[in-house]
C-alpha positions as CSV (number, residue, x, y, z in Angstrom):
1,M,-199.2,-30.7,113.6
2,S,-198.6,-31.4,110.2
3,P,-201.5,-30.5,107.7
4,V,-200.7,-33.2,105.4
5,T,-201.0,-36.9,106.6
6,R,-198.8,-40.0,105.8
7,S,-199.1,-43.1,105.6
8,S,-196.2,-45.5,105.7
9,S,-195.1,-47.6,103.4
10,S,-195.7,-51.7,103.9
11,P,-194.3,-54.5,103.1
12,A,-197.1,-56.8,104.3
13,D,-199.5,-55.2,101.7
14,G,-197.4,-54.9,99.5
15,G,-196.5,-51.2,100.2
16,T,-199.0,-48.8,100.4
17,P,-198.9,-45.3,98.2
18,R,-197.9,-42.6,100.3
19,N,-201.5,-40.3,100.7
20,Y,-200.5,-36.4,100.3
21,G,-203.7,-35.4,101.8
22,L,-205.2,-34.0,97.9
23,G,-209.0,-34.3,98.1
24,S,-211.0,-36.0,95.4
25,R,-212.7,-33.2,94.2
26,A,-209.3,-30.6,93.8
27,A,-207.8,-33.3,92.0
28,A,-210.7,-33.6,89.5
29,V,-210.6,-29.8,89.4
30,L,-206.9,-29.5,88.9
31,V,-207.0,-32.2,85.6
32,F,-210.1,-30.7,84.3
33,G,-208.6,-27.5,84.2
34,S,-204.6,-28.3,83.0
35,S,-206.3,-30.7,80.4
36,A,-208.5,-27.6,79.0
37,A,-205.8,-25.5,78.9
38,V,-203.9,-27.3,76.6
39,L,-206.6,-27.5,74.0
40,V,-206.9,-23.8,74.3
41,V,-203.8,-23.0,73.8
42,E,-203.4,-25.4,70.4
43,I,-206.5,-24.1,68.8
44,V,-205.1,-20.0,69.6
45,A,-202.3,-21.0,68.4
46,L,-203.6,-21.8,64.9
47,R,-204.8,-18.2,65.2
48,L,-201.8,-16.7,65.7
49,L,-200.4,-18.3,63.3
50,A,-202.5,-18.1,60.6
51,P,-201.6,-14.6,59.4
52,Y,-197.9,-15.7,58.7
53,L,-198.1,-19.2,57.7
54,G,-202.2,-19.3,56.4
55,L,-204.5,-21.5,58.0
56,T,-204.0,-24.6,55.9
57,L,-203.4,-28.0,56.6
58,E,-200.2,-28.2,57.0
59,T,-200.3,-25.3,60.0
60,S,-203.1,-27.2,61.1
61,T,-201.1,-30.5,61.1
62,M,-198.0,-29.0,62.9
63,V,-199.9,-27.5,65.4
64,I,-202.2,-30.6,66.6
65,G,-198.2,-32.5,66.1
66,I,-196.7,-30.3,68.5
67,A,-199.6,-30.4,71.1
68,L,-199.7,-33.9,71.1
69,T,-195.9,-34.0,71.7
70,A,-196.4,-32.0,74.3
71,I,-199.2,-34.2,76.2
72,A,-196.7,-37.1,75.8
73,L,-193.8,-35.7,76.8
74,G,-195.8,-33.8,80.0
75,S,-197.8,-36.9,81.0
76,W,-194.0,-38.9,80.7
77,L,-192.1,-36.7,82.5
78,G,-194.8,-35.8,84.8
79,G,-195.2,-38.9,85.9
80,R,-191.4,-40.3,86.4
81,I,-190.5,-36.9,88.5
82,A,-193.4,-36.9,91.0
83,D,-191.8,-40.6,91.6
84,Q,-188.7,-38.9,92.5
85,V,-189.6,-35.6,93.9
86,N,-193.0,-34.5,97.0
87,P,-195.5,-34.3,94.1
88,R,-197.0,-31.6,96.4
89,R,-193.9,-29.1,95.0
90,L,-194.6,-29.8,91.6
91,V,-198.0,-28.9,90.9
92,G,-198.1,-25.1,91.3
93,P,-194.6,-24.5,89.4
94,S,-196.3,-26.4,86.4
95,L,-199.6,-24.1,86.1
96,G,-197.5,-20.8,87.0
97,V,-194.8,-21.3,84.8
98,S,-197.1,-22.2,82.0
99,G,-199.4,-19.1,82.8
100,A,-196.3,-17.1,82.3
101,V,-195.2,-18.4,79.0
102,V,-199.0,-18.2,78.0
103,A,-199.0,-14.6,78.9
104,F,-196.1,-13.9,76.7
105,T,-196.9,-15.9,73.8
106,P,-199.2,-13.3,71.9
107,A,-196.3,-10.7,71.7
108,V,-193.3,-13.5,71.3
109,L,-195.0,-15.1,68.1
110,R,-195.8,-11.6,66.6
111,T,-192.4,-9.9,66.9
112,T,-190.7,-13.3,65.8
113,A,-193.0,-13.1,62.5
114,E,-192.0,-9.4,61.6
115,W,-188.0,-9.4,63.2
116,A,-186.9,-13.0,62.6
117,P,-189.3,-14.8,60.5
118,A,-186.6,-17.6,60.0
119,M,-187.4,-18.4,63.6
120,L,-190.9,-18.4,63.8
121,L,-191.4,-22.3,63.7
122,L,-188.6,-22.5,66.0
123,I,-191.0,-20.0,68.4
124,A,-193.8,-21.4,67.6
125,S,-193.0,-24.8,68.6
126,L,-192.0,-24.0,72.0
127,T,-194.4,-21.2,72.8
128,I,-196.8,-24.7,72.3
129,L,-194.7,-27.6,73.6
130,V,-193.1,-25.7,76.8
131,P,-196.8,-25.3,78.6
132,G,-198.4,-28.0,77.1
133,A,-195.8,-30.0,78.6
134,L,-196.1,-28.5,82.0
135,L,-200.1,-28.6,81.9
136,S,-199.8,-32.2,80.9
137,A,-197.4,-33.0,83.4
138,V,-200.3,-32.2,86.1
139,T,-202.8,-35.1,85.6
140,P,-199.5,-37.6,86.7
141,I,-198.4,-35.1,89.2
142,V,-202.1,-35.2,90.6
143,T,-202.8,-39.0,90.3
144,K,-199.8,-39.8,92.5
145,L,-200.9,-37.4,95.4
146,R,-204.5,-39.4,94.9
147,L,-203.1,-42.4,95.1
148,T,-203.3,-44.2,98.9
149,S,-203.9,-47.5,98.3
150,L,-202.6,-50.3,95.5
151,A,-205.9,-51.5,95.6
152,E,-207.8,-48.4,93.8
153,T,-205.2,-47.4,91.7
154,G,-207.2,-48.6,88.3
155,T,-210.3,-46.4,89.9
156,V,-207.8,-43.5,90.6
157,V,-206.2,-43.5,87.4
158,G,-209.3,-44.2,85.0
159,R,-211.3,-41.2,86.9
160,L,-208.5,-39.1,86.6
161,S,-207.8,-39.8,82.7
162,G,-211.2,-39.4,82.2
163,V,-212.0,-36.2,83.7
164,G,-208.7,-35.1,81.5
165,T,-210.4,-35.9,78.7
166,V,-213.8,-34.5,79.7
167,G,-211.4,-31.3,80.1
168,A,-210.0,-31.3,77.0
169,I,-213.4,-31.6,74.9
170,A,-214.7,-28.6,77.1
171,G,-211.2,-26.4,76.4
172,T,-212.2,-27.2,72.5
173,V,-215.6,-26.5,72.3
174,L,-215.2,-23.5,74.3
175,T,-212.5,-22.0,72.6
176,G,-213.8,-23.0,68.8
177,F,-217.4,-22.4,70.1
178,V,-217.3,-18.9,72.3
179,L,-213.8,-17.6,73.0
180,V,-212.5,-16.9,69.4
181,S,-215.6,-15.6,68.5
182,R,-215.6,-12.9,71.4
183,L,-212.6,-12.4,72.2
184,P,-209.5,-11.3,70.6
185,V,-206.9,-14.3,70.7
186,S,-203.9,-12.0,72.7
187,G,-207.0,-11.5,75.1
188,I,-207.7,-15.2,75.6
189,L,-204.4,-16.0,76.1
190,M,-203.7,-13.2,78.8
191,G,-206.5,-14.5,80.4
192,L,-205.7,-18.2,80.2
193,G,-202.3,-17.0,82.1
194,T,-203.8,-15.1,84.8
195,L,-205.9,-17.9,85.3
196,L,-203.2,-20.5,85.5
197,V,-201.0,-18.2,87.8
198,V,-203.7,-17.7,90.0
199,G,-204.3,-21.7,90.3
200,S,-201.0,-21.6,90.9
201,A,-201.2,-19.1,94.1
202,L,-203.8,-21.2,95.7
203,V,-202.0,-24.6,95.2
204,E,-199.0,-23.1,96.8
205,W,-200.9,-21.6,99.5
206,R,-202.9,-25.0,99.9
207,T,-199.7,-27.3,100.2
208,R,-196.9,-24.9,101.1
209,G,-198.2,-21.9,103.1
210,W,-196.1,-19.8,100.3
211,S,-195.9,-18.8,96.9
212,S,-194.2,-17.3,94.0
213,T,-197.0,-15.9,92.7
214,P,-195.8,-12.1,92.9
215,V,-192.9,-13.2,90.7
216,L,-195.3,-14.5,88.3
217,T,-197.9,-12.3,88.5
218,L,-195.5,-9.6,87.5
219,V,-194.7,-12.1,84.3
220,V,-197.7,-11.7,83.1
221,V,-198.3,-8.3,83.4
222,A,-195.2,-7.6,81.7
223,G,-196.5,-9.6,79.1
224,G,-199.6,-8.1,78.6
225,L,-198.0,-4.8,78.3
226,A,-195.5,-6.4,75.5
227,T,-198.4,-7.7,73.8
228,M,-199.7,-3.8,73.3
229,V,-196.8,-2.7,71.9
230,A,-196.0,-6.0,69.7
231,P,-196.0,-5.3,66.2
232,G,-198.5,-7.3,64.0
233,G,-201.5,-6.0,65.9
234,C,-205.4,-6.1,65.0
235,D,-208.2,-3.5,64.5
236,T,-210.1,-6.8,64.7
237,E,-209.7,-10.6,65.6
238,T,-212.3,-12.4,64.7
239,K,-212.9,-16.4,64.4
240,Y,-211.3,-16.6,60.8
241,H,-209.0,-13.1,60.5
242,C,-207.2,-10.6,62.2
243,V,-208.5,-7.9,60.2
244,R,-207.3,-4.3,60.0
245,V,-208.3,-1.0,58.0
246,V,-205.6,0.9,56.3
247,A,-205.6,4.6,55.2
248,D,-204.4,5.0,51.8
249,P,-202.0,8.6,52.2
250,D,-202.2,9.2,48.7
251,R,-205.7,8.9,48.4
252,G,-208.5,10.5,51.2
253,S,-211.1,8.2,50.4
254,G,-209.2,4.9,49.8
255,R,-209.0,2.8,52.2
256,T,-207.5,-1.0,51.9
257,L,-208.9,-4.0,53.5
258,V,-206.0,-6.6,55.2
259,L,-206.6,-9.5,56.3
260,D,-203.9,-11.7,58.0
261,G,-201.5,-9.2,56.5
262,L,-202.6,-9.7,53.2
263,R,-203.9,-6.6,51.3
264,H,-207.1,-8.3,50.2
265,S,-209.6,-5.2,48.9
266,Y,-209.1,-1.7,48.1
267,V,-212.4,0.1,48.5
268,D,-212.7,4.1,47.7
269,I,-215.5,5.1,50.2
270,E,-216.6,7.9,47.9
271,D,-216.0,6.1,44.1
272,P,-217.2,2.7,43.4
273,T,-215.8,3.1,39.9
274,F,-212.3,3.4,41.1
275,L,-210.6,-0.1,41.2
276,Q,-206.9,0.0,42.8
277,F,-205.7,-3.8,42.3
278,T,-205.1,-5.1,38.9
279,Y,-207.2,-8.2,39.2
280,V,-209.8,-6.4,40.1
281,R,-209.3,-3.9,36.5
282,A,-209.1,-7.6,35.0
283,M,-212.1,-8.9,36.0
284,A,-213.7,-5.5,35.4
285,S,-212.6,-5.9,31.8
286,V,-213.9,-9.0,31.0
287,V,-217.1,-8.3,32.3
288,E,-217.3,-5.2,30.0
289,A,-216.2,-7.3,26.7
290,V,-218.6,-10.1,27.7
291,F,-221.7,-8.8,28.6
292,P,-223.1,-5.2,26.9
293,E,-222.4,-2.4,28.1
294,G,-224.3,-1.2,31.1
295,E,-226.5,-4.4,31.2
296,P,-228.1,-5.2,34.8
297,L,-226.5,-8.6,35.8
298,A,-227.6,-11.3,38.4
299,V,-224.3,-11.8,39.9
300,Y,-223.0,-14.3,42.7
301,H,-220.0,-13.6,44.5
302,L,-217.7,-16.0,46.1
303,G,-216.4,-14.2,49.1
304,G,-217.0,-10.6,50.0
305,G,-213.9,-9.1,51.7
306,G,-214.5,-5.2,51.1
307,L,-217.3,-5.5,48.2
308,T,-215.4,-4.0,45.9
309,F,-216.4,-5.6,42.8
310,P,-220.0,-6.1,44.0
311,R,-220.4,-1.9,44.4
312,Y,-218.3,-1.3,41.1
313,L,-221.3,-3.6,39.3
314,A,-223.8,-1.6,41.2
315,A,-222.7,1.6,39.8
316,T,-221.8,0.9,36.7
317,R,-224.2,-1.4,35.7
318,P,-227.7,-0.4,37.5
319,G,-230.4,-2.9,38.0
320,T,-227.2,-5.3,38.9
321,R,-228.4,-8.0,41.6
322,S,-225.3,-9.6,43.7
323,L,-225.7,-12.1,46.0
324,V,-222.0,-12.4,48.0
325,S,-221.3,-15.2,50.6
326,E,-218.8,-14.1,53.0
327,I,-218.3,-16.8,55.7
328,D,-216.7,-14.1,58.2
329,S,-219.4,-11.7,59.7
330,E,-216.9,-9.5,61.2
331,V,-215.4,-8.6,58.2
332,V,-219.0,-7.7,56.7
333,R,-219.4,-5.7,60.0
334,V,-216.3,-3.9,59.6
335,G,-216.6,-3.1,55.8
336,R,-220.2,-1.3,57.0
337,D,-218.8,0.5,60.0
338,R,-215.3,1.5,58.5
339,L,-215.5,1.2,54.4
340,G,-218.7,2.3,53.8
341,L,-220.6,-0.4,52.8
342,G,-223.8,0.4,54.4
343,S,-227.0,-0.5,52.3
344,V,-226.1,-0.4,48.6
345,A,-229.2,-1.2,46.4
346,G,-229.1,-4.7,44.7
347,I,-226.5,-6.1,47.1
348,E,-227.3,-9.3,49.1
349,V,-225.0,-10.7,51.5
350,R,-224.7,-13.4,53.4
351,T,-222.8,-14.9,56.2
352,E,-222.1,-18.8,54.8
353,D,-219.8,-20.8,53.6
354,G,-219.8,-20.3,49.5
355,R,-219.8,-24.0,49.0
356,L,-222.9,-24.4,50.6
357,G,-224.2,-21.0,49.8
358,L,-223.4,-22.0,46.2
359,R,-225.7,-25.4,46.6
360,R,-228.8,-23.3,47.3
361,L,-229.0,-21.5,44.3
362,A,-231.1,-22.5,41.4
363,A,-229.8,-23.9,38.1
364,G,-229.5,-21.2,35.4
365,S,-230.0,-18.5,37.9
366,R,-226.7,-16.4,37.3
367,D,-225.4,-14.6,34.3
368,L,-221.7,-14.5,36.2
369,V,-220.5,-16.1,39.1
370,V,-217.3,-14.5,40.3
371,G,-214.6,-16.1,42.5
372,D,-212.6,-14.3,45.2
373,A,-211.7,-16.5,48.2
374,F,-208.5,-17.8,47.2
375,G,-206.0,-16.0,49.0
376,G,-202.2,-15.9,48.9
377,V,-201.6,-18.1,52.0
378,S,-204.4,-20.2,52.3
379,V,-207.2,-21.7,49.5
380,P,-210.8,-23.0,50.4
381,W,-209.8,-26.3,49.1
382,H,-213.6,-27.2,48.6
383,L,-214.2,-24.3,46.5
384,T,-211.5,-25.9,44.1
385,T,-212.9,-29.1,43.1
386,V,-214.4,-30.6,39.8
387,E,-217.5,-31.0,41.9
388,A,-217.5,-27.4,43.1
389,M,-216.9,-26.1,39.5
390,A,-220.4,-28.5,38.4
391,D,-221.8,-26.3,40.6
392,M,-220.3,-23.2,39.2
393,R,-221.8,-24.3,35.8
394,R,-224.9,-25.6,36.7
395,V,-226.3,-21.9,38.6
396,L,-225.2,-20.5,35.1
397,D,-227.5,-19.7,32.7
398,E,-226.4,-21.1,29.3
399,D,-224.4,-17.4,28.5
400,G,-223.0,-17.4,31.9
401,V,-219.6,-17.0,32.4
402,Y,-217.4,-17.7,35.6
403,V,-214.6,-15.4,36.5
404,A,-212.0,-16.0,39.5
405,N,-209.1,-14.8,40.8
406,L,-205.9,-17.5,41.8
407,I,-202.8,-16.4,43.2
408,D,-200.0,-18.5,43.1
409,H,-196.3,-18.4,43.0
410,G,-193.1,-20.1,42.5
411,G,-194.0,-23.2,40.0
412,L,-197.6,-22.1,39.9
413,A,-198.7,-25.7,40.7
414,F,-202.0,-24.5,42.1
415,A,-202.5,-22.4,39.0
416,R,-202.3,-24.6,37.1
417,A,-204.2,-27.7,38.5
418,E,-207.1,-24.9,39.2
419,V,-207.2,-24.3,35.3
420,A,-207.0,-28.0,34.4
421,T,-209.9,-28.7,37.0
422,L,-211.7,-25.9,35.0
423,G,-210.9,-27.5,31.5
424,E,-212.6,-30.6,32.7
425,T,-215.6,-28.7,33.2
426,F,-216.3,-25.9,30.7
427,E,-215.9,-26.2,27.3
428,H,-214.0,-22.8,27.4
429,V,-211.5,-21.5,29.8
430,A,-209.0,-18.9,29.0
431,L,-206.2,-16.8,31.4
432,V,-205.4,-13.7,32.1
433,G,-202.1,-12.6,33.5
434,E,-198.8,-11.1,33.7
435,P,-197.2,-12.6,30.3
436,T,-194.2,-14.3,32.0
437,D,-196.4,-16.0,34.5
438,I,-199.0,-17.5,31.6
439,G,-196.2,-18.7,29.6
440,L,-196.4,-16.0,26.7
441,V,-193.3,-14.9,27.6
442,P,-190.1,-17.2,28.7
443,A,-189.1,-16.9,32.0
444,A,-186.2,-18.6,34.0
445,A,-189.0,-18.2,36.9
446,P,-192.8,-17.0,36.9
447,G,-192.9,-14.6,39.2
448,G,-196.6,-15.1,39.8
449,G,-199.1,-13.1,41.7
450,N,-202.2,-12.6,40.7
451,M,-204.1,-14.2,37.8
452,V,-207.6,-14.2,36.5
453,V,-209.7,-17.3,34.8
454,L,-212.5,-17.3,33.0
455,A,-214.5,-20.3,32.1
456,S,-217.5,-20.9,30.0
457,N,-219.8,-23.0,28.0
458,R,-220.1,-20.3,25.2
459,S,-217.3,-18.8,23.2
460,V,-216.3,-15.5,24.3
461,D,-214.3,-12.6,22.1
462,L,-210.9,-13.0,23.8
463,R,-210.1,-9.7,21.0
464,A,-212.4,-7.7,22.9
465,V,-211.3,-8.5,26.4
466,Q,-207.4,-8.3,25.6
467,E,-208.5,-4.8,24.4
468,A,-210.2,-4.1,27.9
469,L,-207.6,-5.1,29.8
470,D,-205.3,-2.4,27.0
471,A,-207.7,0.4,28.2
472,R,-206.9,0.0,31.7
473,Q,-203.6,-0.5,31.7
474,T,-203.3,-3.6,33.5
475,G,-200.1,-4.8,31.3
476,W,-202.0,-8.3,31.3
477,K,-202.5,-10.8,28.4
478,I,-204.8,-13.4,27.7
479,T,-204.0,-16.7,26.7
480,T,-206.1,-20.1,25.6
481,G,-206.3,-23.2,23.7
482,D,-203.0,-25.4,22.4
483,D,-201.3,-22.6,24.4
484,L,-203.1,-22.9,27.8
485,V,-202.8,-27.1,27.3
486,S,-199.2,-26.7,27.1
487,W,-199.1,-24.1,30.0
488,T,-201.4,-26.6,32.0
489,G,-199.1,-29.4,31.6
490,D,-199.9,-32.7,33.6
491,A,-201.0,-31.2,36.2
492,E,-203.9,-33.3,38.0
493,L,-207.5,-32.4,38.3
494,L,-208.5,-31.3,42.0
495,T,-211.3,-33.3,43.4
496,D,-213.9,-33.6,46.5
497,D,-211.4,-37.0,47.0
498,Y,-207.9,-35.8,46.2
499,A,-207.1,-31.8,46.2
500,P,-203.5,-31.6,47.8
501,V,-204.7,-27.6,47.3
502,D,-202.4,-26.5,50.7
503,Q,-199.2,-28.6,49.2
504,L,-199.6,-27.6,46.0
505,L,-200.1,-23.6,46.8
506,Q,-196.6,-21.6,47.1
507,P,-197.4,-18.7,49.6
508,Y,-195.1,-15.3,49.5
509,D,-194.3,-12.6,52.1
510,L,-197.4,-11.1,52.7
511,R,-196.1,-7.8,53.3
512,G,-195.6,-7.5,49.6
513,G,-199.2,-7.1,49.3
514,R,-201.1,-8.6,46.1
């Protein structure tokens, strides 16, 4: 006797759909699981692409758009094919093939990003589109399997649509709040790929008595092996970053903290006064020129990374109190475990968003605010606005100074907008950088890179700043006044209501460093 009961179509009752014998519980599990898997793939794709495209509004929009396209395409094609082919033959392959693609995604994306970056957007689109469409096809296929009577069409379609939505919500919450914070993204996708292949095997065995599981299992295993040898791996994957620590071959105690492929901090674990990056030496030059030598300061740092500058201030100005807001707790842990950043007197690190941390500070409580949360691929836009700058001004005392690291390339549209925004808030603004980048030397096109901006409500001895820059052999110059206004041009102010930072910022090849 056949395990599947079929009821024939009858003209008298309007054509009763076939009953393919799929139970309501099994149908709900399939729809719930496949819908959840689509959202897991979408969210994890953002983490995989962040080291190469930045965690920007544009990247997020692209990934969401591709995922929605996959859902629409899969739903449409799945329903159409289910009307033409026995739907029992479709569920297993949809799950299994999507599982194989998901398992290979980390290796494929990272290899493409390193060896064929021009193809990255196309390959990334396919790694989201293919599994997303296959998994989204499961709902209309299962709906076809569950329809036994036209009289209950609304009930079946409504119930399974609701179950699919709940599954999508569950996949979103599980990934965002649990999986990404506890597992590497490659592990998440390998695990999901395995679950999908196992699900495919169960469906195939239940409905057809055989399966292609051995082949798909080999594909998943191959995906895992490929991920292990693919370039672009991380020492630690956090909720926000792909983290690596690289030893300096020319300086035994030197370590570089790499976040999402960008050299973020250089730390000499034995000598905190050693400053490798030019922009950090420029910041130190500003502090040396603005504040009396050796005077302890009350400092607030937006962004922590390797804590290079807080450690420098602690070593050169004993008694300095530095409060650091670093949003990524795992970066703090890596710094403590691998960069020798244990307990340093006078440095307190809070795991929090910088804008929220800033709002908690008392008015006039800081001599110095240091901004170093701006990356070369993405920028936390809410730290760039007039409203954020007003908060900076509020927490500084009357002689306080705000010093920030800016990174931009190309037309420097973001840097110009940020300097203009600071000029709206502070009475005195100056910019430090390569002469060609800050408009002091004519250039066909500025090279871009790091610049340091300083802002205050009291005048600053710019000649002393320039002397300090020269003493540290930065090669950088300082500009202010009319020259800076001319450089800024007609740049728009950034506000909480309008801050298109992701569109203004021009990133660059991460392998070039900073």
